[in-house]
LOMIVO-532033 format. One record per residue (C-alpha): x, y negated, z negated; residue in one letter. Coordinates in steps of 0.5 Angstrom, whole numbers, plus 500, padded with zeros to 3 digits. Each point is the difference from the previous one (the first is absolute). Example, Ala and Ser with C-alpha at 12.3 -4.5 7.8 and 13.67 -1.06 7.14 Angstrom:
LOMIVO-532033
525509484A502493502S
END
This chain:
LOMIVO-532033
520211375M503504507S507499501L498498508T494495497D502493501R506498495Q502494496L508501500L507497499S505501505G504505497D493505499S499499507A506504502I499504494A493502503L502500507A506505498A495505498L495500505H506500504G503506498G506498496V503506497A504497494L500493500G507498496T504493498G503497494Y495494496P502493502G495494500T497499505P499507502S499504493T493501501E500504507I502507497L496498493E494500504Y501506505L502504494S493497497H496502507L503507499G506500505G506503499K505493496A506501497Q506494498W506502502A508498495P501494507N497499506E506503503K499506498V493499501A500499507L504506500E495504497V495497506G504502505I500508498G493498500V499498508A506505502Y495506496G495497506G496497494A497493499R504496495S500493497L506496497V498494497T505495496M500492500K505496505H508501495V498507499G500501508L507496499N502508495V496503506A503498506A506506501D494505500P496495505L505498505F502508501S493503501V498495505A506504503H498507499T492498500G495504497V494506501V494497496G499492498A505497495L497493499V505495495I496494497V505494499S495496495A504493501D500495495D500493503P500494494G503506495M494501496A505507498S505500503S507498499Q501497508N495499506E504504506Q495501506D500507501N497500507R508499502R501508498Y495502505A505496506V506502496A498508500A496500505A493502498V493498502P496495494M493497499L498495496E493501498P497492497A495504495D497505497S496502506Q506500505E505504494A494505501Y500500507D507500501Y503505495T496505504L504497507A506501497A499507499I497500507E506497503I505504494S497506504E499498508R509497500W502505495K503495496I499496492P496494501V500493495L494498497L502493498R496497495V501493495T497499493T493496503R499505503V501506495C497497495H494496503T493504500Q495499506A495505503P503507504V495504504Q504507501P500505504R498508499A506504499A504504504V503508500V508498500P504505504P503506496K507500497P504504503H508500502F503501506E508500501H503493504D508501498L502494505R495496498G500500493R508500500N502494501L508501501I503496506P498505506S492501498N500491497A502498508R494503503P496499494A501493501H499499507R492504498R499495495L501493505R496505504Q494500495K501492499L500500508S493504500E497497494M502492503T495502505D495502497W500494494S497496507E494504500I499503493T494495497P505500494L501494503N495495503H499493502V493496497I499496506S498491497G503494502D506501505K503493497K502504493L503507500G502504494I504506500I499504493T501506496S498503494G496496495V503493503C494502505F495499495M503493498H501498507A493501502R497496495E505495500A498499508F495505501P498497508D507502502A502505504S504506497F504505502L499505494K506504499L500506496G504505504F507496499T506504502H500501505P497494502L496499507P503495503L497500507K493498495K504495496I502497507A493500502E497497494F505494500V499498507G493500499S500495495V503493500E504501493R502506497C502500492V502506497V497501493I504505495E502500493E508502499G504500505D499498507P500507503Y495500504L502492503A507502501D498506504A496495504I505495502R505506501A495501505A500493504G494499497L498493497A497500494V500496493E502503494S499498493K505495497P506503495E496498494M494504502F505506499R499501492F495503497G493501503E496497505L492497498N495496504V503494499D507502501R498502508V496493501R507497497R504504505I496498506L499492498A508501499H499498493D507501497N499495494S501503494P495504498E497500491P505503495V495505498R499499491P506504496P495506498G502504493K506504501P501507499P501503493E502507497L493503497C499499493D504507496G503502506C507503498G503496505H501494496H505504494V505501507V500493502F500497493Q506504500A504499506L499493498K503499494N505504502L501495506D501507504C501499508I494504503V499503506A493502501G495502504D492501504I495501494G495496496C507499495Y503495505A495495496L507500496G503496503V494494499L500497493P500501494P505505502Y503498506S504506499A502503507M504498505D498502507C495505503C502502508V496506501C499507498M504503496G505495501S501498493S505507499I504498506G501492498I501501494G506505501L502496506G500494494L504504496R506503505H502492501V499496494L505498495P499506494D498494496A493499505E501508502A498502493K493496499R497503507V494505499V495503506S492499498V497504504I492504499G498506501D496501506S505496504T506504497F497505503V498497506H507497501S505501494G502507500M505499505T502494496G502504494L504504505A504495502E501498493M503508499I504499506Y503493499N500499493P503492499P505500495P496496494T494505501G494499502H493500496V493501504V493500496V494503502I494496498L496507500D492498499N498506503S496497505T501496508T497493496A501494504M496504506T494502495G503505496H501506505Q503506499E508502502H503507500P503497493G493500497T498508501G493499503R499499508T496494504L493503496D504501494H500507500A506503496A506502504T508500499G503495497K507497501I503498493V504495501Y505501493E502508503D501498507L505495497G504505496R499505506A504494504L505500496G499493495I504500494E495498495E493500501V495497495R492500500V497493495F493500499P498493500L497496495G498493498K507500496D506497505C506502495A501507501E499500507F504493500Q506504496Q500506505L502495506I506498496V502506499E499503507A504493502L505502495A502507502S503499508E496505501K494503506L494498495V493502502L494498495I493502501V497495497A493503500R492497498R494501504P497494504C495497494V495499506L500508502A501504493A494501500K499503506S507503500I497504493R494502503D504503507Y504504494E493502496N497502506R506504502D500504494K498508501C497505496S506501496T502494498G506499505C500495504S501500508A506498500Q502505495E497506503V504497507L506501495A499507498Q
END
């Protein structure tokens, strides 16, 4: 089948196909549900895709690609944009040469996330344009549109998708691939060096771009009216359009695909053309707030519908002013650590010792649930080390000596290394113990590679971070590597000794993920050269 034949694709796959057809030179990002499959599918199609250590680095690499006149795609889940926010705000001011498309995959309802923040607010705060597709066809079309907008106004574009769009399959009719511009670097010292004397005019240029895009938003077909019964008008965007159209097929609709900057004149005309106008959107009342701030009388959803995803039934309830309690979902089976997972040993030992455990993001966060209930906090990627150190600094000695920080290998590479730097720089009087749970993969999001596995996105051999070597290089007093088995007694004794030492201790508790172990062995065998050396050994020679 040709890549231009009609296909059944998820939104993630559609974005990847559009990136390929749109001439994206490099796709980069950090895996996180619901965005992970974009780069995996781009690589599968033959495009160039790679995992970065974290979202900030991914965006910085994408900026470099765009400064070089090529087209880049940077993918992440919604909380990943928090990590990448620093370069995002600045690159909006410097502008770009080639296209820079940033995919923010939001997760209303928190299917696999620690919060359900609404990243549409980032477009406003960072002053960048934003597109919101409603299905797979639009995910494909809007990715190509984002490339065009980015290069037209020399600005990064936020492509905001949600879980339902990312993972739902729908028919897609692709277009023919385009020939991208040739990469070329031009010096622009004033434009790309944000010292105050350069940043002030850059801010004015940015606001001028937004003004031009505001005018364009009034005429672009990305924002269009679907005529219907004038008694009811619905303003909506993204997948909410699908729910609202199914719930009220005869209503008039203003479907917004280009949602920042907003076409307020078009919105005003639509509001004036219907008897009743309701804004339907998931998450924050982003659209409703902006429309009301413009002095337009529209209805918004009650606070109870701010939480979780919308669906056809919930849209009908909003329109009917039905604020009665919603049916309680039946409890599902609680998630648990896989049988045979090495993390069992760790959390059993920590529970037995009544440790105060600062945890982190990853499948090991399941240690907070029964039967262990042995993790006291889980805030964000890489936070376990800093939080553990903070506890050590203020707790009475008897409690401080029980504090342990636990972090996974991919999470450690993402945001944990600076925690070790803090531990060396500001050591607590009682020392500290950090345990890296090294299962040789990014397990929670589907076993992706990372800089600590020694393999790239397509599983080819590459350079590898060795955590114990890094710990020693930083000057940590005690570094231990422990191969996890089924018996926790030996590991528990190691924790007892580490806590009693009152030193800075790094323990690398190592055992490959049971679900990824066979694949890891296959990759390693594939990389063996004719001399019997692994690719990693060849790289080290």
